[in-house]
C-alpha atoms as a printed R data frame, in Angstrom:
    type eleno elety resid chain resno        x       y      z
1   ATOM     1    CA   MET     A     1 -197.165  10.772 10.505
2   ATOM     2    CA   ASN     A     2 -197.484   7.380  8.903
3   ATOM     3    CA   THR     A     3 -200.996   5.975  9.362
4   ATOM     4    CA   SER     A     4 -199.639   2.477  9.938
5   ATOM     5    CA   LYS     A     5 -197.371   3.808 12.673
6   ATOM     6    CA   GLU     A     6 -200.371   5.518 14.333
7   ATOM     7    CA   ASN     A     7 -202.359   2.271 14.201
8   ATOM     8    CA   LEU     A     8 -199.436   0.310 15.646
9   ATOM     9    CA   ASP     A     9 -199.000   2.763 18.514
10  ATOM    10    CA   GLU     A    10 -202.704   2.697 19.295
11  ATOM    11    CA   LEU     A    11 -202.773  -1.100 19.301
12  ATOM    12    CA   ARG     A    12 -199.859  -1.142 21.729
13  ATOM    13    CA   ARG     A    13 -201.633   1.364 23.968
14  ATOM    14    CA   GLU     A    14 -204.721  -0.829 23.873
15  ATOM    15    CA   ILE     A    15 -202.643  -3.832 24.950
16  ATOM    16    CA   ASP     A    16 -201.225  -1.753 27.812
17  ATOM    17    CA   ARG     A    17 -204.750  -0.823 28.926
18  ATOM    18    CA   ILE     A    18 -205.836  -4.451 28.753
19  ATOM    19    CA   ASP     A    19 -202.758  -5.540 30.741
20  ATOM    20    CA   GLU     A    20 -203.560  -3.050 33.486
21  ATOM    21    CA   SER     A    21 -207.210  -4.126 33.592
22  ATOM    22    CA   MET     A    22 -206.192  -7.775 33.776
23  ATOM    23    CA   HIS     A    23 -203.667  -7.003 36.506
24  ATOM    24    CA   ASP     A    24 -206.337  -5.206 38.536
25  ATOM    25    CA   LEU     A    25 -208.650  -8.212 38.231
26  ATOM    26    CA   VAL     A    26 -205.914 -10.694 39.163
27  ATOM    27    CA   MET     A    27 -205.141  -8.702 42.317
28  ATOM    28    CA   ARG     A    28 -208.850  -8.484 43.086
29  ATOM    29    CA   ARG     A    29 -209.173 -12.244 42.648
30  ATOM    30    CA   ALA     A    30 -206.380 -12.802 45.174
31  ATOM    31    CA   ASP     A    31 -208.129 -10.516 47.659
32  ATOM    32    CA   VAL     A    32 -211.362 -12.485 47.276
33  ATOM    33    CA   ALA     A    33 -209.424 -15.742 47.775
34  ATOM    34    CA   MET     A    34 -208.160 -14.430 51.115
35  ATOM    35    CA   ARG     A    35 -211.706 -13.508 52.157
36  ATOM    36    CA   LEU     A    36 -212.831 -16.960 51.066
37  ATOM    37    CA   ARG     A    37 -210.320 -18.543 53.411
38  ATOM    38    CA   GLU     A    38 -211.722 -16.507 56.296
39  ATOM    39    CA   ALA     A    39 -215.255 -17.552 55.370
40  ATOM    40    CA   LYS     A    40 -214.306 -21.239 55.234
41  ATOM    41    CA   GLY     A    41 -212.843 -21.196 58.718
42  ATOM    42    CA   ALA     A    42 -211.562 -24.702 59.402
43  ATOM    43    CA   GLY     A    43 -212.949 -26.069 56.135
44  ATOM    44    CA   PRO     A    44 -210.736 -27.518 53.390
45  ATOM    45    CA   THR     A    45 -208.884 -25.023 51.203
46  ATOM    46    CA   PHE     A    46 -208.363 -27.541 48.413
47  ATOM    47    CA   ARG     A    47 -211.477 -28.383 46.357
48  ATOM    48    CA   PRO     A    48 -210.505 -30.255 43.170
49  ATOM    49    CA   GLU     A    49 -214.116 -30.614 42.008
50  ATOM    50    CA   ARG     A    50 -214.629 -26.844 42.307
51  ATOM    51    CA   GLU     A    51 -211.435 -26.199 40.325
52  ATOM    52    CA   ALA     A    52 -212.593 -28.537 37.553
53  ATOM    53    CA   LYS     A    53 -215.967 -26.788 37.342
54  ATOM    54    CA   VAL     A    54 -214.286 -23.374 37.083
55  ATOM    55    CA   LEU     A    55 -212.048 -24.529 34.230
56  ATOM    56    CA   ARG     A    56 -214.905 -26.238 32.398
57  ATOM    57    CA   ARG     A    57 -217.019 -23.104 32.608
58  ATOM    58    CA   LEU     A    58 -214.206 -21.015 31.159
59  ATOM    59    CA   ALA     A    59 -213.463 -23.614 28.483
60  ATOM    60    CA   ALA     A    60 -217.109 -23.523 27.378
61  ATOM    61    CA   ARG     A    61 -216.900 -19.771 26.719
62  ATOM    62    CA   HIS     A    62 -213.364 -19.771 25.317
63  ATOM    63    CA   ARG     A    63 -213.009 -18.221 21.861
64  ATOM    64    CA   GLY     A    64 -210.278 -16.901 19.614
65  ATOM    65    CA   ALA     A    65 -206.738 -17.860 18.684
66  ATOM    66    CA   LEU     A    66 -205.340 -18.476 22.169
67  ATOM    67    CA   PRO     A    67 -205.051 -22.269 22.657
68  ATOM    68    CA   LEU     A    68 -207.337 -23.687 25.336
69  ATOM    69    CA   ALA     A    69 -204.376 -25.376 27.054
70  ATOM    70    CA   VAL     A    70 -202.682 -21.981 27.480
71  ATOM    71    CA   MET     A    71 -205.798 -20.494 29.068
72  ATOM    72    CA   VAL     A    72 -205.981 -23.443 31.458
73  ATOM    73    CA   ARG     A    73 -202.285 -23.054 32.353
74  ATOM    74    CA   ILE     A    74 -202.815 -19.381 33.223
75  ATOM    75    CA   TRP     A    75 -205.754 -20.204 35.480
76  ATOM    76    CA   ARG     A    76 -203.989 -23.150 37.045
77  ATOM    77    CA   GLU     A    77 -201.147 -20.822 38.072
78  ATOM    78    CA   MET     A    78 -203.643 -18.416 39.658
79  ATOM    79    CA   ILE     A    79 -205.544 -21.215 41.400
80  ATOM    80    CA   GLY     A    80 -202.312 -22.663 42.785
81  ATOM    81    CA   ALA     A    81 -201.037 -19.274 43.957
82  ATOM    82    CA   ASN     A    82 -204.345 -18.473 45.644
83  ATOM    83    CA   LEU     A    83 -204.271 -21.830 47.445
84  ATOM    84    CA   CYS     A    84 -200.848 -20.895 48.777
85  ATOM    85    CA   LEU     A    85 -202.297 -17.617 50.043
86  ATOM    86    CA   GLN     A    86 -205.006 -19.483 51.937
87  ATOM    87    CA   GLY     A    87 -202.607 -21.715 53.860
88  ATOM    88    CA   PRO     A    88 -199.725 -24.199 53.589
89  ATOM    89    CA   PHE     A    89 -199.876 -25.986 50.234
90  ATOM    90    CA   THR     A    90 -197.271 -28.674 49.665
91  ATOM    91    CA   VAL     A    91 -197.100 -31.077 46.738
92  ATOM    92    CA   VAL     A    92 -194.928 -34.193 46.903
93  ATOM    93    CA   VAL     A    93 -194.069 -36.034 43.693
94  ATOM    94    CA   ALA     A    94 -192.931 -39.601 43.110
95  ATOM    95    CA   ASP     A    95 -189.783 -38.987 41.049
96  ATOM    96    CA   ARG     A    96 -188.958 -42.359 39.504
97  ATOM    97    CA   PRO     A    97 -186.416 -42.965 36.718
98  ATOM    98    CA   ASP     A    98 -188.854 -45.269 34.928
99  ATOM    99    CA   GLN     A    99 -191.574 -42.590 34.925
100 ATOM   100    CA   PRO     A   100 -189.861 -39.332 33.900
101 ATOM   101    CA   GLY     A   101 -191.787 -36.102 33.568
102 ATOM   102    CA   VAL     A   102 -194.224 -36.535 36.471
103 ATOM   103    CA   TRP     A   103 -192.657 -33.527 38.203
104 ATOM   104    CA   ASP     A   104 -193.435 -31.339 35.175
105 ATOM   105    CA   VAL     A   105 -197.039 -32.551 35.105
106 ATOM   106    CA   ALA     A   106 -197.450 -31.740 38.815
107 ATOM   107    CA   ARG     A   107 -195.876 -28.283 38.457
108 ATOM   108    CA   ASP     A   108 -198.046 -27.408 35.456
109 ATOM   109    CA   HIS     A   109 -201.211 -28.353 37.318
110 ATOM   110    CA   TYR     A   110 -200.550 -27.058 40.830
111 ATOM   111    CA   GLY     A   111 -198.465 -24.043 39.867
112 ATOM   112    CA   SER     A   112 -194.901 -22.879 40.247
113 ATOM   113    CA   HIS     A   113 -195.597 -21.140 43.567
114 ATOM   114    CA   ALA     A   114 -196.554 -24.285 45.496
115 ATOM   115    CA   THR     A   115 -193.966 -25.859 47.774
116 ATOM   116    CA   SER     A   116 -192.966 -29.008 45.878
117 ATOM   117    CA   MET     A   117 -190.757 -31.933 46.849
118 ATOM   118    CA   THR     A   118 -189.688 -35.129 45.123
119 ATOM   119    CA   ILE     A   119 -189.496 -38.557 46.742
120 ATOM   120    CA   ALA     A   120 -188.292 -41.617 44.882
121 ATOM   121    CA   SER     A   121 -190.605 -44.051 46.657
122 ATOM   122    CA   PRO     A   122 -194.355 -43.947 45.906
123 ATOM   123    CA   ALA     A   123 -194.927 -45.503 49.336
124 ATOM   124    CA   GLN     A   124 -193.250 -42.470 50.937
125 ATOM   125    CA   VAL     A   125 -195.438 -40.138 48.869
126 ATOM   126    CA   LEU     A   126 -198.573 -41.856 50.185
127 ATOM   127    CA   SER     A   127 -197.183 -41.741 53.721
128 ATOM   128    CA   ALA     A   128 -196.432 -38.002 53.468
129 ATOM   129    CA   VAL     A   129 -200.024 -37.309 52.414
130 ATOM   130    CA   ALA     A   130 -201.521 -39.672 55.002
131 ATOM   131    CA   GLU     A   131 -199.525 -38.037 57.810
132 ATOM   132    CA   GLY     A   132 -200.349 -34.480 56.737
133 ATOM   133    CA   GLU     A   133 -196.823 -33.608 55.650
134 ATOM   134    CA   ALA     A   134 -198.119 -32.780 52.170
135 ATOM   135    CA   MET     A   135 -201.552 -31.821 50.902
136 ATOM   136    CA   ILE     A   136 -201.144 -33.460 47.487
137 ATOM   137    CA   GLY     A   137 -199.212 -36.465 46.243
138 ATOM   138    CA   VAL     A   138 -198.623 -36.991 42.526
139 ATOM   139    CA   LEU     A   139 -197.725 -40.438 41.176
140 ATOM   140    CA   GLY     A   140 -197.342 -41.895 37.716
141 ATOM   141    CA   LEU     A   141 -200.338 -43.626 36.157
142 ATOM   142    CA   PRO     A   142 -200.313 -47.303 37.245
143 ATOM   143    CA   ARG     A   143 -198.937 -49.898 34.834
144 ATOM   144    CA   ASP     A   144 -198.873 -53.677 34.669
145 ATOM   145    CA   ASP     A   145 -195.082 -53.935 34.655
146 ATOM   146    CA   GLU     A   146 -194.517 -52.312 38.073
147 ATOM   147    CA   GLU     A   147 -192.774 -54.539 40.595
148 ATOM   148    CA   ALA     A   148 -194.268 -52.695 43.576
149 ATOM   149    CA   PRO     A   149 -197.435 -50.851 42.478
150 ATOM   150    CA   TRP     A   150 -198.627 -48.118 44.835
151 ATOM   151    CA   TRP     A   151 -202.375 -48.267 44.283
152 ATOM   152    CA   PRO     A   152 -203.051 -51.497 46.265
153 ATOM   153    CA   THR     A   153 -202.116 -49.490 49.385
154 ATOM   154    CA   LEU     A   154 -205.187 -47.322 48.799
155 ATOM   155    CA   ALA     A   155 -207.345 -50.421 48.400
156 ATOM   156    CA   ALA     A   156 -206.115 -51.791 51.736
157 ATOM   157    CA   SER     A   157 -207.453 -48.845 53.747
158 ATOM   158    CA   THR     A   158 -210.676 -46.839 53.660
159 ATOM   159    CA   ARG     A   159 -209.221 -43.985 55.721
160 ATOM   160    CA   GLY     A   160 -206.084 -43.143 53.784
161 ATOM   161    CA   PRO     A   161 -205.536 -40.905 50.757
162 ATOM   162    CA   ARG     A   162 -207.907 -41.107 47.812
163 ATOM   163    CA   VAL     A   163 -207.284 -40.318 44.161
164 ATOM   164    CA   VAL     A   164 -208.757 -36.876 43.418
165 ATOM   165    CA   ALA     A   165 -207.392 -35.899 39.982
166 ATOM   166    CA   ARG     A   166 -205.990 -37.279 36.757
167 ATOM   167    CA   LEU     A   167 -203.270 -35.180 35.145
168 ATOM   168    CA   PRO     A   168 -202.760 -33.408 32.863
169 ATOM   169    CA   PHE     A   169 -206.208 -31.826 32.810
170 ATOM   170    CA   ALA     A   170 -205.847 -29.995 29.496
171 ATOM   171    CA   GLY     A   171 -202.744 -31.056 27.620
172 ATOM   172    CA   SER     A   172 -199.125 -31.292 28.677
173 ATOM   173    CA   GLY     A   173 -197.677 -28.368 26.728
174 ATOM   174    CA   ASN     A   174 -194.064 -28.494 25.587
175 ATOM   175    CA   ALA     A   175 -192.952 -31.255 27.936
176 ATOM   176    CA   ARG     A   176 -189.493 -32.659 27.270
177 ATOM   177    CA   GLY     A   177 -189.438 -36.227 26.017
178 ATOM   178    CA   GLU     A   178 -192.226 -38.524 27.149
179 ATOM   179    CA   ARG     A   179 -195.486 -36.879 28.152
180 ATOM   180    CA   PRO     A   180 -196.631 -38.925 31.136
181 ATOM   181    CA   GLN     A   181 -200.000 -39.149 32.796
182 ATOM   182    CA   ALA     A   182 -200.364 -39.097 36.552
183 ATOM   183    CA   LEU     A   183 -202.817 -39.367 39.412
184 ATOM   184    CA   ALA     A   184 -203.076 -36.998 42.366
185 ATOM   185    CA   VAL     A   185 -203.988 -38.219 45.839
186 ATOM   186    CA   ALA     A   186 -205.172 -36.300 48.892
187 ATOM   187    CA   LEU     A   187 -206.870 -36.854 52.244
188 ATOM   188    CA   LEU     A   188 -210.217 -35.921 50.749
189 ATOM   189    CA   GLU     A   189 -213.394 -37.712 49.792
190 ATOM   190    CA   PRO     A   190 -213.900 -36.967 46.096
191 ATOM   191    CA   GLU     A   191 -217.024 -35.069 45.106
192 ATOM   192    CA   PRO     A   192 -218.844 -35.284 41.766
193 ATOM   193    CA   THR     A   193 -218.577 -32.616 39.087
194 ATOM   194    CA   GLY     A   194 -221.106 -34.026 36.607
195 ATOM   195    CA   GLN     A   195 -218.438 -35.470 34.304
196 ATOM   196    CA   ASP     A   196 -216.371 -37.906 36.303
197 ATOM   197    CA   ARG     A   197 -214.536 -41.193 36.423
198 ATOM   198    CA   ALA     A   198 -213.984 -43.477 39.383
199 ATOM   199    CA   LEU     A   199 -211.115 -45.814 40.210
200 ATOM   200    CA   VAL     A   200 -212.061 -49.199 41.613
201 ATOM   201    CA   ALA     A   201 -209.772 -51.943 42.900
202 ATOM   202    CA   ILE     A   202 -211.298 -55.370 42.273
203 ATOM   203    CA   GLU     A   203 -209.999 -58.359 44.198
204 ATOM   204    CA   SER     A   204 -210.929 -61.626 42.500
205 ATOM   205    CA   LYS     A   205 -210.346 -65.150 43.713
206 ATOM   206    CA   ASP     A   206 -209.170 -66.302 40.296
207 ATOM   207    CA   GLN     A   207 -207.096 -64.828 37.520
208 ATOM   208    CA   LEU     A   208 -209.341 -62.800 35.205
209 ATOM   209    CA   SER     A   209 -208.380 -61.453 31.802
210 ATOM   210    CA   ARG     A   210 -208.970 -57.851 30.867
211 ATOM   211    CA   ALA     A   211 -211.693 -58.941 28.482
212 ATOM   212    CA   ARG     A   212 -213.439 -60.949 31.204
213 ATOM   213    CA   LEU     A   213 -213.258 -58.089 33.698
214 ATOM   214    CA   THR     A   214 -214.658 -55.654 31.142
215 ATOM   215    CA   GLU     A   215 -217.474 -58.098 30.372
216 ATOM   216    CA   LEU     A   216 -218.358 -58.526 34.058
217 ATOM   217    CA   LEU     A   217 -218.399 -54.767 34.603
218 ATOM   218    CA   ALA     A   218 -220.642 -54.285 31.589
219 ATOM   219    CA   ARG     A   219 -223.070 -56.915 32.929
220 ATOM   220    CA   ALA     A   220 -223.172 -54.906 36.171
221 ATOM   221    CA   GLY     A   221 -224.067 -51.810 34.150
222 ATOM   222    CA   LEU     A   222 -220.637 -50.203 34.303
223 ATOM   223    CA   SER     A   223 -218.560 -48.998 31.357
224 ATOM   224    CA   ALA     A   224 -214.925 -49.342 32.396
225 ATOM   225    CA   THR     A   225 -211.325 -49.733 31.309
226 ATOM   226    CA   VAL     A   226 -208.793 -51.977 33.042
227 ATOM   227    CA   LEU     A   227 -205.766 -49.797 33.850
228 ATOM   228    CA   ALA     A   228 -203.509 -52.265 35.627
229 ATOM   229    CA   ILE     A   229 -203.340 -55.710 37.193
230 ATOM   230    CA   ALA     A   230 -201.118 -56.084 40.242
231 ATOM   231    CA   LYS     A   231 -198.730 -59.002 40.400
232 ATOM   232    CA   ARG     A   232 -199.509 -61.285 43.300
233 ATOM   233    CA   ASP     A   233 -197.343 -63.865 45.010
234 ATOM   234    CA   ALA     A   234 -197.970 -67.110 43.123
235 ATOM   235    CA   GLY     A   235 -197.992 -69.130 46.344
236 ATOM   236    CA   SER     A   236 -200.138 -66.778 48.405
237 ATOM   237    CA   GLY     A   237 -203.495 -67.913 47.052
238 ATOM   238    CA   ALA     A   238 -204.480 -64.255 47.023
239 ATOM   239    CA   GLY     A   239 -205.946 -64.324 43.536
240 ATOM   240    CA   GLN     A   240 -205.759 -61.101 41.546
241 ATOM   241    CA   LEU     A   241 -206.100 -57.381 42.220
242 ATOM   242    CA   SER     A   242 -207.172 -55.257 39.256
243 ATOM   243    CA   LEU     A   243 -207.486 -51.499 38.886
244 ATOM   244    CA   VAL     A   244 -210.327 -50.303 36.678
245 ATOM   245    CA   GLU     A   245 -211.419 -46.837 35.606
246 ATOM   246    CA   VAL     A   246 -215.221 -46.547 35.514
247 ATOM   247    CA   ASN     A   247 -216.771 -43.881 33.300
248 ATOM   248    CA   GLN     A   248 -218.927 -42.363 36.039
249 ATOM   249    CA   PHE     A   249 -218.741 -41.178 39.636
250 ATOM   250    CA   LEU     A   250 -219.004 -43.923 42.243
251 ATOM   251    CA   LYS     A   251 -219.119 -43.813 46.016
252 ATOM   252    CA   PRO     A   252 -218.001 -46.632 48.324
253 ATOM   253    CA   GLY     A   253 -220.740 -49.220 48.753
254 ATOM   254    CA   GLU     A   254 -222.419 -48.565 45.386
255 ATOM   255    CA   GLN     A   255 -224.988 -51.247 44.579
256 ATOM   256    CA   ARG     A   256 -223.645 -51.450 41.040
257 ATOM   257    CA   LEU     A   257 -220.365 -52.739 42.453
258 ATOM   258    CA   ALA     A   258 -222.193 -55.308 44.529
259 ATOM   259    CA   ALA     A   259 -223.747 -56.498 41.267
260 ATOM   260    CA   LEU     A   260 -220.288 -57.646 40.173
261 ATOM   261    CA   ASP     A   261 -220.489 -60.605 42.534
262 ATOM   262    CA   ALA     A   262 -223.791 -61.605 40.975
263 ATOM   263    CA   ALA     A   263 -222.148 -61.416 37.556
264 ATOM   264    CA   GLU     A   264 -219.361 -63.766 38.749
265 ATOM   265    CA   PRO     A   265 -220.845 -65.736 41.706
266 ATOM   266    CA   GLY     A   266 -218.191 -66.294 44.338
267 ATOM   267    CA   GLY     A   267 -215.461 -64.966 42.069
268 ATOM   268    CA   ILE     A   268 -215.226 -61.367 43.293
269 ATOM   269    CA   ALA     A   269 -213.849 -61.173 46.814
270 ATOM   270    CA   ARG     A   270 -213.952 -57.395 47.286
271 ATOM   271    CA   THR     A   271 -214.381 -54.087 45.451
272 ATOM   272    CA   THR     A   272 -212.942 -50.824 46.781
273 ATOM   273    CA   VAL     A   273 -213.458 -47.352 45.373
274 ATOM   274    CA   ILE     A   274 -210.042 -45.736 45.766
275 ATOM   275    CA   GLY     A   275 -210.923 -42.392 44.245
276 ATOM   276    CA   ALA     A   276 -212.760 -40.372 41.620
277 ATOM   277    CA   TYR     A   277 -211.913 -37.351 39.530
278 ATOM   278    CA   ALA     A   278 -213.181 -34.940 36.922
279 ATOM   279    CA   GLU     A   279 -212.798 -36.047 33.331
280 ATOM   280    CA   PRO     A   280 -209.921 -34.105 31.725
281 ATOM   281    CA   LEU     A   281 -210.838 -31.378 29.247
282 ATOM   282    CA   LEU     A   282 -208.715 -33.212 26.690
283 ATOM   283    CA   PRO     A   283 -208.803 -37.010 26.419
284 ATOM   284    CA   PRO     A   284 -205.752 -38.890 27.802
285 ATOM   285    CA   GLU     A   285 -204.606 -39.913 24.319
286 ATOM   286    CA   ALA     A   286 -204.215 -36.231 23.395
287 ATOM   287    CA   ASN     A   287 -201.449 -35.944 25.986
288 ATOM   288    CA   SER     A   288 -199.212 -38.548 24.389
289 ATOM   289    CA   ARG     A   289 -198.828 -36.783 21.047
């Protein structure tokens, strides 16, 4: 028999053995997930900080030709499926014509097995999460040109949904057309992972430029990027509401946020932490290529 043919057959048999071993471990993982649900009792089934730590640990040991994004996609499917095994897991997505592709980002992250719905209105997405009709809401990354931005709703209440993830976490794969970024919200208080970013809504009495906001944050000891500035009614006297991403984990009431008022005496009316999330494995700019 041809030696090459023998080698080819043996390699295929080895792949079969590996497939069966992997299948056994996947089934075992699902069994452990069910036991985990029993151990948690009434505790939350969804732990975004735990998921990020799992993926980072695997990424740190990842070797070989398989792209990291593919490995993450495989594990995201398993994580999503196991969440579904532990209880109802519904994802609702803001499906807006001006922000195409958010559905694909949500599916890639939370898995094809999750119950997913689309709603055109971001306000309805937030309402569905706040009322317990969905566990996760996924909305396009805020922009300056939005007529009715959704994120000020989070700043108006300390008991509603919080931002818990920025998507995609490790590349957007072969998305069709534009590769959007998104934020996920849930009725959870974010927990730190060791590599995090926080979202802060800053209400100022006067109009502040991006450069001025960045300067004030730096003087308060915070490295941050201004993501969006909400349009306010010119006759309302309400000043300006800005959304900034801070390069560290922050909790509500952080003294470093209080230092903003000292940096601009009387100019900052209020700061609200509306969420925090694990830094993506790949930087946001990698998802737009």
